[in-house]
PDB file of N, CA, C and O in Angstrom:
ATOM      1  N   MET A   1      15.395  -5.885  40.733  1.00  0.00           N
ATOM      2  CA  MET A   1      15.370  -4.554  41.279  1.00  0.00           C
ATOM      3  C   MET A   1      14.777  -4.575  42.691  1.00  0.00           C
ATOM      4  O   MET A   1      15.179  -3.795  43.555  1.00  0.00           O
ATOM      5  N   PHE A   2      13.822  -5.471  42.910  1.00  0.00           N
ATOM      6  CA  PHE A   2      13.238  -5.566  44.248  1.00  0.00           C
ATOM      7  C   PHE A   2      14.310  -5.952  45.263  1.00  0.00           C
ATOM      8  O   PHE A   2      14.387  -5.380  46.350  1.00  0.00           O
ATOM      9  N   MET A   3      15.135  -6.929  44.892  1.00  0.00           N
ATOM     10  CA  MET A   3      16.183  -7.378  45.816  1.00  0.00           C
ATOM     11  C   MET A   3      17.221  -6.282  46.045  1.00  0.00           C
ATOM     12  O   MET A   3      17.751  -6.159  47.149  1.00  0.00           O
ATOM     13  N   LEU A   4      17.511  -5.501  45.037  1.00  0.00           N
ATOM     14  CA  LEU A   4      18.435  -4.381  45.199  1.00  0.00           C
ATOM     15  C   LEU A   4      17.863  -3.383  46.200  1.00  0.00           C
ATOM     16  O   LEU A   4      18.572  -2.916  47.092  1.00  0.00           O
ATOM     17  N   GLY A   5      16.587  -3.060  46.051  1.00  0.00           N
ATOM     18  CA  GLY A   5      15.927  -2.173  47.005  1.00  0.00           C
ATOM     19  C   GLY A   5      15.935  -2.740  48.409  1.00  0.00           C
ATOM     20  O   GLY A   5      16.108  -2.008  49.384  1.00  0.00           O
ATOM     21  N   TRP A   6      15.747  -4.053  48.510  1.00  0.00           N
ATOM     22  CA  TRP A   6      15.769  -4.729  49.815  1.00  0.00           C
ATOM     23  C   TRP A   6      17.140  -4.603  50.465  1.00  0.00           C
ATOM     24  O   TRP A   6      17.256  -4.240  51.636  1.00  0.00           O
ATOM     25  N   ARG A   7      18.181  -4.910  49.685  1.00  0.00           N
ATOM     26  CA  ARG A   7      19.549  -4.841  50.232  1.00  0.00           C
ATOM     27  C   ARG A   7      19.929  -3.425  50.633  1.00  0.00           C
ATOM     28  O   ARG A   7      20.663  -3.225  51.601  1.00  0.00           O
ATOM     29  N   GLN A   8      19.431  -2.444  49.891  1.00  0.00           N
ATOM     30  CA  GLN A   8      19.770  -1.056  50.178  1.00  0.00           C
ATOM     31  C   GLN A   8      18.801  -0.412  51.173  1.00  0.00           C
ATOM     32  O   GLN A   8      18.964   0.752  51.539  1.00  0.00           O
ATOM     33  N   ARG A   9      17.793  -1.175  51.608  1.00  0.00           N
ATOM     34  CA  ARG A   9      16.779  -0.668  52.538  1.00  0.00           C
ATOM     35  C   ARG A   9      16.117   0.600  51.991  1.00  0.00           C
ATOM     36  O   ARG A   9      15.886   1.567  52.716  1.00  0.00           O
ATOM     37  N   ASP A  10      15.819   0.563  50.685  1.00  0.00           N
ATOM     38  CA  ASP A  10      15.225   1.705  49.992  1.00  0.00           C
ATOM     39  C   ASP A  10      13.716   1.475  49.879  1.00  0.00           C
ATOM     40  O   ASP A  10      13.255   0.758  48.991  1.00  0.00           O
ATOM     41  N   ILE A  11      12.962   2.083  50.778  1.00  0.00           N
ATOM     42  CA  ILE A  11      11.522   1.875  50.845  1.00  0.00           C
ATOM     43  C   ILE A  11      10.827   2.312  49.556  1.00  0.00           C
ATOM     44  O   ILE A  11       9.923   1.624  49.083  1.00  0.00           O
ATOM     45  N   SER A  12      11.236   3.445  48.982  1.00  0.00           N
ATOM     46  CA  SER A  12      10.579   3.905  47.751  1.00  0.00           C
ATOM     47  C   SER A  12      10.808   2.924  46.607  1.00  0.00           C
ATOM     48  O   SER A  12       9.903   2.697  45.804  1.00  0.00           O
ATOM     49  N   GLU A  13      12.001   2.340  46.519  1.00  0.00           N
ATOM     50  CA  GLU A  13      12.275   1.341  45.480  1.00  0.00           C
ATOM     51  C   GLU A  13      11.426   0.090  45.716  1.00  0.00           C
ATOM     52  O   GLU A  13      10.870  -0.469  44.770  1.00  0.00           O
ATOM     53  N   LEU A  14      11.327  -0.344  46.951  1.00  0.00           N
ATOM     54  CA  LEU A  14      10.529  -1.532  47.262  1.00  0.00           C
ATOM     55  C   LEU A  14       9.062  -1.330  46.899  1.00  0.00           C
ATOM     56  O   LEU A  14       8.449  -2.200  46.280  1.00  0.00           O
ATOM     57  N   LEU A  15       8.502  -0.195  47.279  1.00  0.00           N
ATOM     58  CA  LEU A  15       7.103   0.083  46.953  1.00  0.00           C
ATOM     59  C   LEU A  15       6.900   0.190  45.437  1.00  0.00           C
ATOM     60  O   LEU A  15       5.918  -0.319  44.897  1.00  0.00           O
ATOM     61  N   GLY A  16       7.838   0.857  44.762  1.00  0.00           N
ATOM     62  CA  GLY A  16       7.759   0.979  43.308  1.00  0.00           C
ATOM     63  C   GLY A  16       7.826  -0.376  42.626  1.00  0.00           C
ATOM     64  O   GLY A  16       7.121  -0.618  41.647  1.00  0.00           O
ATOM     65  N   GLN A  17       8.672  -1.260  43.141  1.00  0.00           N
ATOM     66  CA  GLN A  17       8.803  -2.585  42.543  1.00  0.00           C
ATOM     67  C   GLN A  17       7.570  -3.441  42.788  1.00  0.00           C
ATOM     68  O   GLN A  17       7.191  -4.238  41.930  1.00  0.00           O
ATOM     69  N   LEU A  18       6.938  -3.286  43.947  1.00  0.00           N
ATOM     70  CA  LEU A  18       5.705  -4.026  44.192  1.00  0.00           C
ATOM     71  C   LEU A  18       4.626  -3.620  43.193  1.00  0.00           C
ATOM     72  O   LEU A  18       3.889  -4.468  42.690  1.00  0.00           O
ATOM     73  N   LEU A  19       4.534  -2.325  42.907  1.00  0.00           N
ATOM     74  CA  LEU A  19       3.581  -1.869  41.894  1.00  0.00           C
ATOM     75  C   LEU A  19       3.947  -2.410  40.512  1.00  0.00           C
ATOM     76  O   LEU A  19       3.066  -2.802  39.747  1.00  0.00           O
ATOM     77  N   ARG A  20       5.231  -2.433  40.193  1.00  0.00           N
ATOM     78  CA  ARG A  20       5.677  -2.938  38.894  1.00  0.00           C
ATOM     79  C   ARG A  20       5.402  -4.439  38.767  1.00  0.00           C
ATOM     80  O   ARG A  20       5.017  -4.911  37.697  1.00  0.00           O
ATOM     81  N   ILE A  21       5.599  -5.181  39.847  1.00  0.00           N
ATOM     82  CA  ILE A  21       5.341  -6.629  39.815  1.00  0.00           C
ATOM     83  C   ILE A  21       3.863  -6.880  39.527  1.00  0.00           C
ATOM     84  O   ILE A  21       3.519  -7.718  38.693  1.00  0.00           O
ATOM     85  N   ALA A  22       2.992  -6.149  40.222  1.00  0.00           N
ATOM     86  CA  ALA A  22       1.549  -6.295  39.988  1.00  0.00           C
ATOM     87  C   ALA A  22       1.204  -5.902  38.554  1.00  0.00           C
ATOM     88  O   ALA A  22       0.418  -6.585  37.897  1.00  0.00           O
ATOM     89  N   GLY A  23       1.778  -4.819  38.071  1.00  0.00           N
ATOM     90  CA  GLY A  23       1.520  -4.380  36.708  1.00  0.00           C
ATOM     91  C   GLY A  23       2.021  -5.378  35.673  1.00  0.00           C
ATOM     92  O   GLY A  23       1.337  -5.660  34.689  1.00  0.00           O
ATOM     93  N   ALA A  24       3.211  -5.907  35.899  1.00  0.00           N
ATOM     94  CA  ALA A  24       3.773  -6.873  34.952  1.00  0.00           C
ATOM     95  C   ALA A  24       2.939  -8.149  34.902  1.00  0.00           C
ATOM     96  O   ALA A  24       2.757  -8.742  33.839  1.00  0.00           O
ATOM     97  N   ALA A  25       2.439  -8.561  36.056  1.00  0.00           N
ATOM     98  CA  ALA A  25       1.629  -9.777  36.109  1.00  0.00           C
ATOM     99  C   ALA A  25       0.323  -9.626  35.343  1.00  0.00           C
ATOM    100  O   ALA A  25      -0.217 -10.606  34.827  1.00  0.00           O
ATOM    101  N   THR A  26      -0.180  -8.413  35.268  1.00  0.00           N
ATOM    102  CA  THR A  26      -1.470  -8.206  34.614  1.00  0.00           C
ATOM    103  C   THR A  26      -1.371  -7.589  33.219  1.00  0.00           C
ATOM    104  O   THR A  26      -2.345  -7.642  32.468  1.00  0.00           O
ATOM    105  N   LYS A  27      -0.242  -7.013  32.851  1.00  0.00           N
ATOM    106  CA  LYS A  27      -0.146  -6.278  31.581  1.00  0.00           C
ATOM    107  C   LYS A  27       0.773  -6.919  30.538  1.00  0.00           C
ATOM    108  O   LYS A  27       0.593  -6.682  29.344  1.00  0.00           O
ATOM    109  N   THR A  28       1.744  -7.718  30.957  1.00  0.00           N
ATOM    110  CA  THR A  28       2.727  -8.264  30.026  1.00  0.00           C
ATOM    111  C   THR A  28       2.076  -9.128  28.950  1.00  0.00           C
ATOM    112  O   THR A  28       2.457  -9.053  27.781  1.00  0.00           O
ATOM    113  N   GLY A  29       1.118  -9.931  29.327  1.00  0.00           N
ATOM    114  CA  GLY A  29       0.451 -10.812  28.367  1.00  0.00           C
ATOM    115  C   GLY A  29      -0.269 -10.058  27.260  1.00  0.00           C
ATOM    116  O   GLY A  29      -0.524 -10.613  26.191  1.00  0.00           O
ATOM    117  N   PHE A  30      -0.594  -8.807  27.509  1.00  0.00           N
ATOM    118  CA  PHE A  30      -1.288  -7.984  26.526  1.00  0.00           C
ATOM    119  C   PHE A  30      -0.328  -7.086  25.747  1.00  0.00           C
ATOM    120  O   PHE A  30      -0.767  -6.292  24.914  1.00  0.00           O
ATOM    121  N   GLY A  31       0.977  -7.201  26.007  1.00  0.00           N
ATOM    122  CA  GLY A  31       1.963  -6.390  25.300  1.00  0.00           C
ATOM    123  C   GLY A  31       1.985  -4.940  25.722  1.00  0.00           C
ATOM    124  O   GLY A  31       2.351  -4.069  24.932  1.00  0.00           O
ATOM    125  N   LEU A  32       1.601  -4.667  26.950  1.00  0.00           N
ATOM    126  CA  LEU A  32       1.522  -3.286  27.418  1.00  0.00           C
ATOM    127  C   LEU A  32       2.749  -2.839  28.211  1.00  0.00           C
ATOM    128  O   LEU A  32       2.676  -1.878  28.977  1.00  0.00           O
ATOM    129  N   VAL A  33       3.861  -3.523  28.033  1.00  0.00           N
ATOM    130  CA  VAL A  33       5.100  -3.138  28.706  1.00  0.00           C
ATOM    131  C   VAL A  33       5.898  -2.256  27.759  1.00  0.00           C
ATOM    132  O   VAL A  33       6.149  -2.654  26.621  1.00  0.00           O
ATOM    133  N   PRO A  34       6.309  -1.052  28.203  1.00  0.00           N
ATOM    134  CA  PRO A  34       7.033  -0.142  27.300  1.00  0.00           C
ATOM    135  C   PRO A  34       8.439  -0.640  26.962  1.00  0.00           C
ATOM    136  O   PRO A  34       9.150  -1.159  27.821  1.00  0.00           O
ATOM    137  N   VAL A  35       8.816  -0.475  25.725  1.00  0.00           N
ATOM    138  CA  VAL A  35      10.123  -0.905  25.233  1.00  0.00           C
ATOM    139  C   VAL A  35      11.224  -0.072  25.870  1.00  0.00           C
ATOM    140  O   VAL A  35      11.099   1.147  25.981  1.00  0.00           O
ATOM    141  N   GLY A  36      12.295  -0.721  26.285  1.00  0.00           N
ATOM    142  CA  GLY A  36      13.469  -0.025  26.773  1.00  0.00           C
ATOM    143  C   GLY A  36      13.420   0.419  28.217  1.00  0.00           C
ATOM    144  O   GLY A  36      14.411   0.948  28.722  1.00  0.00           O
ATOM    145  N   ASN A  37      12.318   0.226  28.896  1.00  0.00           N
ATOM    146  CA  ASN A  37      12.198   0.686  30.270  1.00  0.00           C
ATOM    147  C   ASN A  37      13.134  -0.118  31.166  1.00  0.00           C
ATOM    148  O   ASN A  37      13.143  -1.348  31.118  1.00  0.00           O
ATOM    149  N   THR A  38      13.919   0.578  31.982  1.00  0.00           N
ATOM    150  CA  THR A  38      14.927  -0.080  32.810  1.00  0.00           C
ATOM    151  C   THR A  38      14.356  -0.781  34.032  1.00  0.00           C
ATOM    152  O   THR A  38      15.016  -1.653  34.599  1.00  0.00           O
ATOM    153  N   GLY A  39      13.159  -0.426  34.449  1.00  0.00           N
ATOM    154  CA  GLY A  39      12.509  -1.118  35.544  1.00  0.00           C
ATOM    155  C   GLY A  39      12.745  -0.537  36.919  1.00  0.00           C
ATOM    156  O   GLY A  39      12.241  -1.076  37.904  1.00  0.00           O
ATOM    157  N   GLY A  40      13.486   0.531  37.016  1.00  0.00           N
ATOM    158  CA  GLY A  40      13.713   1.161  38.316  1.00  0.00           C
ATOM    159  C   GLY A  40      12.517   1.986  38.741  1.00  0.00           C
ATOM    160  O   GLY A  40      11.764   2.482  37.903  1.00  0.00           O
ATOM    161  N   ALA A  41      12.342   2.130  40.040  1.00  0.00           N
ATOM    162  CA  ALA A  41      11.210   2.893  40.556  1.00  0.00           C
ATOM    163  C   ALA A  41      11.362   4.386  40.280  1.00  0.00           C
ATOM    164  O   ALA A  41      10.403   5.143  40.426  1.00  0.00           O
ATOM    165  N   ASN A  42      12.559   4.814  39.883  1.00  0.00           N
ATOM    166  CA  ASN A  42      12.776   6.237  39.588  1.00  0.00           C
ATOM    167  C   ASN A  42      12.357   6.613  38.164  1.00  0.00           C
ATOM    168  O   ASN A  42      12.489   7.771  37.766  1.00  0.00           O
ATOM    169  N   ILE A  43      11.849   5.634  37.391  1.00  0.00           N
ATOM    170  CA  ILE A  43      11.387   5.868  36.019  1.00  0.00           C
ATOM    171  C   ILE A  43       9.922   5.442  35.948  1.00  0.00           C
ATOM    172  O   ILE A  43       9.552   4.400  36.489  1.00  0.00           O
ATOM    173  N   SER A  44       9.099   6.231  35.293  1.00  0.00           N
ATOM    174  CA  SER A  44       7.689   5.879  35.147  1.00  0.00           C
ATOM    175  C   SER A  44       7.557   4.511  34.486  1.00  0.00           C
ATOM    176  O   SER A  44       8.253   4.233  33.510  1.00  0.00           O
ATOM    177  N   PRO A  45       6.678   3.655  35.000  1.00  0.00           N
ATOM    178  CA  PRO A  45       6.507   2.338  34.381  1.00  0.00           C
ATOM    179  C   PRO A  45       5.884   2.408  32.991  1.00  0.00           C
ATOM    180  O   PRO A  45       5.833   1.397  32.290  1.00  0.00           O
ATOM    181  N   PHE A  46       5.412   3.577  32.582  1.00  0.00           N
ATOM    182  CA  PHE A  46       4.788   3.746  31.274  1.00  0.00           C
ATOM    183  C   PHE A  46       5.721   4.401  30.257  1.00  0.00           C
ATOM    184  O   PHE A  46       5.372   4.512  29.082  1.00  0.00           O
ATOM    185  N   LYS A  47       6.902   4.836  30.696  1.00  0.00           N
ATOM    186  CA  LYS A  47       7.817   5.580  29.829  1.00  0.00           C
ATOM    187  C   LYS A  47       8.638   4.639  28.944  1.00  0.00           C
ATOM    188  O   LYS A  47       9.232   3.670  29.416  1.00  0.00           O
ATOM    189  N   ARG A  48       8.652   4.958  27.637  1.00  0.00           N
ATOM    190  CA  ARG A  48       9.508   4.225  26.700  1.00  0.00           C
ATOM    191  C   ARG A  48      10.886   4.875  26.708  1.00  0.00           C
ATOM    192  O   ARG A  48      10.997   6.099  26.779  1.00  0.00           O
ATOM    193  N   LEU A  49      11.923   4.068  26.635  1.00  0.00           N
ATOM    194  CA  LEU A  49      13.293   4.571  26.603  1.00  0.00           C
ATOM    195  C   LEU A  49      13.993   4.009  25.371  1.00  0.00           C
ATOM    196  O   LEU A  49      13.635   2.933  24.891  1.00  0.00           O
ATOM    197  N   PRO A  50      14.988   4.728  24.857  1.00  0.00           N
ATOM    198  CA  PRO A  50      15.690   4.232  23.668  1.00  0.00           C
ATOM    199  C   PRO A  50      16.472   2.955  23.974  1.00  0.00           C
ATOM    200  O   PRO A  50      17.016   2.777  25.064  1.00  0.00           O
ATOM    201  N   VAL A  51      16.508   2.077  22.974  1.00  0.00           N
ATOM    202  CA  VAL A  51      17.265   0.827  23.072  1.00  0.00           C
ATOM    203  C   VAL A  51      18.433   0.937  22.109  1.00  0.00           C
ATOM    204  O   VAL A  51      18.249   1.309  20.950  1.00  0.00           O
ATOM    205  N   ASP A  52      19.643   0.616  22.580  1.00  0.00           N
ATOM    206  CA  ASP A  52      20.842   0.641  21.750  1.00  0.00           C
ATOM    207  C   ASP A  52      20.631  -0.265  20.530  1.00  0.00           C
ATOM    208  O   ASP A  52      20.034  -1.335  20.653  1.00  0.00           O
ATOM    209  N   THR A  53      21.110   0.150  19.372  1.00  0.00           N
ATOM    210  CA  THR A  53      20.880  -0.590  18.129  1.00  0.00           C
ATOM    211  C   THR A  53      21.439  -2.010  18.178  1.00  0.00           C
ATOM    212  O   THR A  53      20.826  -2.932  17.639  1.00  0.00           O
ATOM    213  N   GLU A  54      22.596  -2.199  18.819  1.00  0.00           N
ATOM    214  CA  GLU A  54      23.167  -3.554  18.928  1.00  0.00           C
ATOM    215  C   GLU A  54      22.278  -4.453  19.777  1.00  0.00           C
ATOM    216  O   GLU A  54      22.055  -5.614  19.434  1.00  0.00           O
ATOM    217  N   LEU A  55      21.773  -3.922  20.875  1.00  0.00           N
ATOM    218  CA  LEU A  55      20.883  -4.691  21.737  1.00  0.00           C
ATOM    219  C   LEU A  55      19.558  -4.975  21.026  1.00  0.00           C
ATOM    220  O   LEU A  55      19.011  -6.070  21.151  1.00  0.00           O
ATOM    221  N   ALA A  56      19.046  -4.003  20.288  1.00  0.00           N
ATOM    222  CA  ALA A  56      17.801  -4.198  19.541  1.00  0.00           C
ATOM    223  C   ALA A  56      17.950  -5.324  18.520  1.00  0.00           C
ATOM    224  O   ALA A  56      17.019  -6.103  18.319  1.00  0.00           O
ATOM    225  N   ALA A  57      19.110  -5.415  17.877  1.00  0.00           N
ATOM    226  CA  ALA A  57      19.352  -6.481  16.900  1.00  0.00           C
ATOM    227  C   ALA A  57      19.351  -7.848  17.582  1.00  0.00           C
ATOM    228  O   ALA A  57      18.828  -8.816  17.031  1.00  0.00           O
ATOM    229  N   ILE A  58      19.931  -7.930  18.768  1.00  0.00           N
ATOM    230  CA  ILE A  58      19.942  -9.194  19.514  1.00  0.00           C
ATOM    231  C   ILE A  58      18.520  -9.589  19.900  1.00  0.00           C
ATOM    232  O   ILE A  58      18.127 -10.746  19.753  1.00  0.00           O
ATOM    233  N   ILE A  59      17.755  -8.625  20.392  1.00  0.00           N
ATOM    234  CA  ILE A  59      16.370  -8.890  20.791  1.00  0.00           C
ATOM    235  C   ILE A  59      15.551  -9.347  19.594  1.00  0.00           C
ATOM    236  O   ILE A  59      14.774 -10.296  19.701  1.00  0.00           O
ATOM    237  N   ASP A  60      15.717  -8.682  18.453  1.00  0.00           N
ATOM    238  CA  ASP A  60      14.990  -9.073  17.243  1.00  0.00           C
ATOM    239  C   ASP A  60      15.343 -10.496  16.822  1.00  0.00           C
ATOM    240  O   ASP A  60      14.470 -11.255  16.401  1.00  0.00           O
ATOM    241  N   GLY A  61      16.621 -10.859  16.935  1.00  0.00           N
ATOM    242  CA  GLY A  61      17.045 -12.213  16.578  1.00  0.00           C
ATOM    243  C   GLY A  61      16.420 -13.263  17.473  1.00  0.00           C
ATOM    244  O   GLY A  61      16.002 -14.320  17.000  1.00  0.00           O
ATOM    245  N   VAL A  62      16.354 -12.978  18.757  1.00  0.00           N
ATOM    246  CA  VAL A  62      15.752 -13.928  19.698  1.00  0.00           C
ATOM    247  C   VAL A  62      14.255 -14.047  19.438  1.00  0.00           C
ATOM    248  O   VAL A  62      13.708 -15.150  19.465  1.00  0.00           O
ATOM    249  N   GLN A  63      13.593 -12.930  19.189  1.00  0.00           N
ATOM    250  CA  GLN A  63      12.157 -12.971  18.915  1.00  0.00           C
ATOM    251  C   GLN A  63      11.849 -13.700  17.632  1.00  0.00           C
ATOM    252  O   GLN A  63      10.836 -14.393  17.542  1.00  0.00           O
ATOM    253  N   SER A  64      12.716 -13.557  16.622  1.00  0.00           N
ATOM    254  CA  SER A  64      12.521 -14.264  15.355  1.00  0.00           C
ATOM    255  C   SER A  64      12.623 -15.768  15.559  1.00  0.00           C
ATOM    256  O   SER A  64      11.835 -16.529  14.998  1.00  0.00           O
ATOM    257  N   LYS A  65      13.596 -16.201  16.365  1.00  0.00           N
ATOM    258  CA  LYS A  65      13.743 -17.642  16.657  1.00  0.00           C
ATOM    259  C   LYS A  65      12.537 -18.163  17.424  1.00  0.00           C
ATOM    260  O   LYS A  65      12.082 -19.280  17.179  1.00  0.00           O
ATOM    261  N   ALA A  66      12.019 -17.367  18.346  1.00  0.00           N
ATOM    262  CA  ALA A  66      10.865 -17.793  19.141  1.00  0.00           C
ATOM    263  C   ALA A  66       9.625 -17.957  18.259  1.00  0.00           C
ATOM    264  O   ALA A  66       8.796 -18.833  18.504  1.00  0.00           O
ATOM    265  N   ARG A  67       9.504 -17.111  17.235  1.00  0.00           N
ATOM    266  CA  ARG A  67       8.364 -17.206  16.315  1.00  0.00           C
ATOM    267  C   ARG A  67       8.574 -18.291  15.257  1.00  0.00           C
ATOM    268  O   ARG A  67       7.640 -18.693  14.563  1.00  0.00           O
ATOM    269  N   GLY A  68       9.816 -18.752  15.153  1.00  0.00           N
ATOM    270  CA  GLY A  68      10.120 -19.777  14.165  1.00  0.00           C
ATOM    271  C   GLY A  68      10.303 -19.240  12.759  1.00  0.00           C
ATOM    272  O   GLY A  68      10.151 -19.978  11.785  1.00  0.00           O
ATOM    273  N   THR A  69      10.631 -17.953  12.645  1.00  0.00           N
ATOM    274  CA  THR A  69      10.825 -17.355  11.315  1.00  0.00           C
ATOM    275  C   THR A  69      12.286 -17.105  11.045  1.00  0.00           C
ATOM    276  O   THR A  69      12.640 -16.607   9.977  1.00  0.00           O
TER     277      THR A  69
END
């Protein structure tokens, strides 16, 4: 998303992405990233969004393999 903002010369997107990068670097390890968030600067970084059921099944399958279950 940062590169998209860069290519489009969108200052608000660039600033929003810099905040998201800092937040992700400090919060992801603690599981504080909201599910389904698209990552654009036009959406609150704290807002949860619905995940399509087919995509959720794929994510669950990958997470199960990562846990070894």
